[in-house]
VEXMITI-919481 format. One line per 10 residues: number of its first residue (from 0); their letters; for each residue x, y, z of N, C-alpha, C. Coordinates in steps of 0.05 Angstrom, whole numbers, plus 5000, padded with zeros to 4 digits. Atoms other than C-alpha are relative to their C-alpha. Layout:
REM VEXMITI-919481
NUM = A = X:Y:Z:X:Y:Z:X:Y:Z; ...
REM end
This chain:
REM VEXMITI-919481
0 = METNKSNIGE = 5017:4976:5000:5000:5000:5000:5018:5025:5001; 4983:4976:5000:5028:5068:4981:4985:5021:5017; 5012:4978:4984:5018:5127:5027:5016:5025:4996; 4987:4974:4997:5034:5200:5030:4987:5014:5022; 5011:4986:4977:5015:5254:5078:4970:5002:5001; 5029:4997:4998:4942:5260:5059:4983:4978:4988; 5017:5021:5013:4920:5198:5021:5012:4972:5004; 4993:5028:4999:4921:5123:5025:4994:4989:4972; 5005:5008:5027:4930:5091:4956:5006:4971:4995; 4998:5028:5007:4927:5023:4923:4996:4997:4971
10 = WGVVVEASSD = 5003:5007:5027:4933:4995:4853:4981:4976:4996; 5019:5020:5006:4878:4951:4823:4991:4998:4971; 5010:5004:5027:4841:4928:4761:4969:5006:5001; 5028:4995:5003:4772:4954:4740:4986:4977:4990; 5016:5022:5008:4722:4898:4736:4972:5007:4989; 5025:4989:5011:4661:4941:4720:5001:5031:5002; 4999:4971:5000:4653:5014:4703:4976:5014:4988; 5020:4983:5011:4603:5068:4690:5012:5029:4999; 4989:4972:5004:4611:5143:4679:5010:5012:5026; 4991:4986:4975:4617:5162:4752:5009:4980:5021
20 = KAKVRLERKS = 4991:5020:4980:4631:5096:4790:5014:4977:4986; 4987:5025:5009:4674:5034:4782:5003:4980:5023; 4992:5021:4981:4685:4968:4816:5028:4992:4994; 4973:5005:5004:4759:4956:4826:5008:4975:5017; 4990:5023:4986:4791:4889:4844:5028:5006:5010; 4975:4994:4987:4848:4896:4893:5011:4974:5013; 4988:5021:4987:4898:4847:4921:4994:5002:5030; 5008:5001:4972:4876:4827:4991:5024:5004:5018; 4980:4995:4979:4920:4855:5048:4990:4992:5027; 5009:5007:4972:4920:4838:5121:4982:5021:5013
30 = ICEKCGLCLY = 5017:4978:4990:4888:4906:5135:4971:4998:4990; 5026:5004:5012:4829:4886:5091:4980:4987:5020; 5019:5014:4981:4802:4842:5147:4983:5017:5017; 5014:4983:4980:4781:4901:5189:4985:5024:4987; 5009:4973:5014:4761:4955:5137:4970:5000:4996; 5029:4999:5006:4691:4937:5112:4991:5015:4975; 5008:4984:5023:4692:4982:5050:4994:4983:4976; 5001:5016:5023:4696:4925:5001:4972:4984:4997; 5026:5013:5006:4635:4893:4966:5003:4969:5001; 4997:5028:5001:4662:4823:4952:5027:4993:5013
40 = KDKDFVVTEV = 4974:5008:4986:4714:4787:4995:5006:4971:4992; 4989:5027:5007:4756:4728:4975:5026:4999:5016; 4975:5001:4985:4820:4703:5008:5022:5013:4984; 4979:4988:5016:4862:4731:4951:4995:5028:4990; 5007:4973:5011:4826:4794:4928:4974:5010:5013; 5024:4986:4992:4772:4845:4946:4991:5018:4978; 5011:4981:5020:4726:4887:4903:4987:5023:5016; 5012:4978:4987:4708:4957:4923:4989:5019:4980; 5012:4981:5017:4665:5011:4892:5015:5026:5004; 4985:4976:4998:4702:5075:4876:4988:5021:4982
50 = VNKKGARKGD = 5009:4977:5017:4689:5144:4846:5018:4999:4975; 4986:5002:5025:4709:5143:4772:5001:5026:4986; 4997:4974:5013:4729:5215:4754:5019:4999:4977; 4980:5001:5020:4783:5192:4707:4992:4985:4975; 5010:5016:5023:4740:5152:4658:5011:4973:4995; 4988:5026:5002:4770:5086:4672:4979:4980:4988; 5018:5020:5012:4742:5026:4633:5008:4973:5011; 4995:5027:4993:4737:4952:4647:5028:4991:4991; 4974:5009:5008:4806:4921:4648:5023:5018:5005; 4979:4981:4996:4844:4984:4662:5013:4997:5027
60 = KVKIQLSSTK = 4986:5001:4974:4898:4985:4716:4998:5028:5012; 5005:4973:4989:4882:5042:4763:5011:5002:5029; 4992:4994:4972:4908:5074:4827:4977:5013:5012; 5023:4987:4985:4854:5090:4878:5011:5011:5026; 4991:4988:4974:4862:5134:4938:4974:5008:5017; 5020:4991:4979:4822:5151:5001:5015:5019:5018; 4989:4979:4982:4835:5213:5041:5007:4988:5028; 4994:5010:4974:4872:5196:5105:4982:5013:5022; 5018:4986:4980:4830:5248:5142:4973:4986:5000; 5025:5013:5001:4766:5214:5119:5001:4972:5012
70 = ALQATFIMFM = 4997:5028:4988:4793:5145:5138:5003:5002:5030; 4999:4996:4971:4810:5171:5207:4974:5007:5013; 5027:4992:4991:4742:5202:5215:4983:4975:5002; 5017:5025:5000:4708:5136:5196:5009:4981:5022; 4990:5017:4979:4753:5098:5244:4991:5010:5027; 5009:4987:4976:4736:5147:5300:4971:4993:5004; 5030:5005:4997:4661:5139:5286:4995:4971:5007; 5006:5030:4997:4664:5063:5283:5010:4989:5027; 4989:5011:4975:4706:5052:5346:4997:5017:5024; 5001:4982:4976:4706:5113:5391:4972:5007:5009
80 = IPLISLLTGI = 5028:4993:4993:4633:5132:5387:4987:4978:5018; 5012:5020:4982:4609:5065:5416:5013:4999:5026; 4987:4999:4975:4663:5066:5469:4992:5024:5018; 5009:4977:4985:4647:5137:5490:4971:4997:5010; 5028:5004:4993:4573:5120:5489:4997:4980:5024; 5002:5020:4978:4584:5058:5534:5009:5014:5026; 4990:4987:4976:4625:5099:5583:4981:5021:5012; 5019:4980:4991:4576:5155:5584:4975:4988:5012; 5024:5014:4988:4517:5107:5596:5007:4988:5028; 4992:5011:4974:4556:5075:5653:5001:5023:5021
90 = LIGYLLSKRF = 4998:4976:4982:4570:5144:5684:4970:5010:5007; 5027:4990:4994:4497:5165:5677:4986:4979:5018; 5011:5021:4982:4475:5097:5707:5010:5003:5027; 4987:4996:4972:4523:5109:5765:4987:5023:5014; 5012:4977:4987:4495:5178:5777:4970:4995:5008; 5028:5005:4993:4423:5154:5774:4998:4979:5022; 4999:5021:4979:4440:5094:5819:5004:5014:5028; 4994:4986:4975:4469:5141:5871:4976:5018:5008; 5021:4981:4995:4412:5191:5865:4975:4986:5010; 5024:5014:4993:4354:5141:5869:5005:4974:5015
100 = GLPGFYQILI = 4994:5024:4983:4389:5085:5908:4994:4974:4984; 5004:5024:5016:4385:5035:5850:5025:4982:5003; 4977:5018:5000:4429:4972:5848:5020:5006:4977; 4978:4996:5019:4495:4974:5808:4993:4988:4972; 5009:5012:5025:4462:4931:5754:4990:5020:4980; 5011:4980:5017:4429:4993:5726:5023:5016:4986; 4977:4987:5013:4497:5024:5711:5007:4986:4974; 4991:5018:5023:4515:4966:5664:4977:5001:4980; 5023:4999:5018:4445:4965:5635:4998:5026:4983; 5002:4974:5015:4444:5039:5617:5025:5003:4982
110 = GFIFFGLSFL = 4976:5000:5015:4515:5032:5592:4996:4986:4974; 5004:5017:5023:4495:4977:5544:4978:5013:4982; 5022:4986:5016:4432:5016:5522:5014:5022:4983; 4986:4979:5014:4476:5075:5503:5019:4988:4979; 4983:5013:5019:4524:5027:5469:4985:4992:4975; 5018:5009:5022:4467:4998:5427:4990:5024:4983; 5009:4976:5015:4441:5068:5410:5022:5012:4983; 4978:4989:5016:4509:5088:5385:5002:4986:4972; 4999:5014:5025:4505:5033:5332:4976:5007:4982; 5021:4989:5016:4437:5059:5310:5007:5026:4987
120 = FIRNYDKKIK = 4989:4974:5011:4469:5128:5303:5019:4995:4977; 4981:5005:5021:4526:5099:5263:4987:4990:4975; 5015:5010:5023:4479:5061:5217:4987:5022:4985; 5014:4977:5013:4437:5124:5203:5020:5019:4988; 4979:4983:5012:4501:5165:5192:5012:4988:4976; 4989:5015:5023:4528:5112:5145:4981:5003:4977; 5019:4995:5022:4463:5117:5104:5002:5027:4989; 5000:4972:5009:4469:5191:5101:5025:5007:4984; 4977:4993:5014:4540:5194:5077:5008:4978:4979; 4993:5022:5018:4541:5130:5035:5006:5010:4972
130 = DKHSYQPTIV = 4997:4989:5027:4536:5168:4969:5017:5024:4998; 4983:4976:5002:4581:5226:4987:5027:4990:4991; 4974:5008:5013:4644:5221:4945:5023:5004:5018; 4978:4996:4982:4688:5248:5001:5007:4976:5018; 4995:5024:4985:4681:5182:5038:5005:4975:4985; 4997:5022:5018:4692:5138:4979:5029:5002:4986; 4973:5000:5014:4760:5117:4947:4994:5012:4972; 5002:4988:5027:4772:5154:4881:5022:4990:4983; 4979:5007:5019:4810:5134:4818:5015:5025:4994; 4982:4977:5003:4869:5182:4814:5019:4997:4976
140 = RVKGQGGFD = 4982:5005:5022:4909:5149:4758:4991:4975:4984; 5007:5023:5017:4894:5103:4699:5023:4992:4983; 4977:5009:5017:4948:5060:4666:4990:4987:4974; 5010:5014:5024:4903:5026:4615:5005:4971:5003; 4998:5029:4999:4904:4952:4597:5027:4990:4995; 4973:5007:5006:4977:4952:4581:5016:4991:5024; 4984:5008:4976:4999:4940:4653:5013:5023:5015; 4987:4980:4982:5039:4977:4705:5026:5006:4987; 4975:4992:5011:5097:5017:4678:5021:5001:5021
REM end
């Protein structure tokens, strides 16, 4: 995987293309196991949908990139929001337990309720941003069917 200060990039082959989107087949890396962006998963390759601003066609070798900032934002949303929600729910449960003399079980219950609600928030947020191009990988270079130079 190639990286620079602002983008994460990878080379792949276009397996399907339209005027504004393409499906690109990429070699599967160890990091692929945790990402979730890809449509099809195999032990040797993955296929992901990307923004096709360069007019790539089926069979073209392309470099795709995803903004590091957007990748970090998505990681924060997927991992930190549930954790923060769980801890906030436990804190609120603790305060309510002290205030109303409830058993400690309610701290954990309210924590898990907040935890579950965070996933509903994430699902709704994902639906809202799914078609925004800023959160999708983009084709930045096309080599054509001749291969990598």
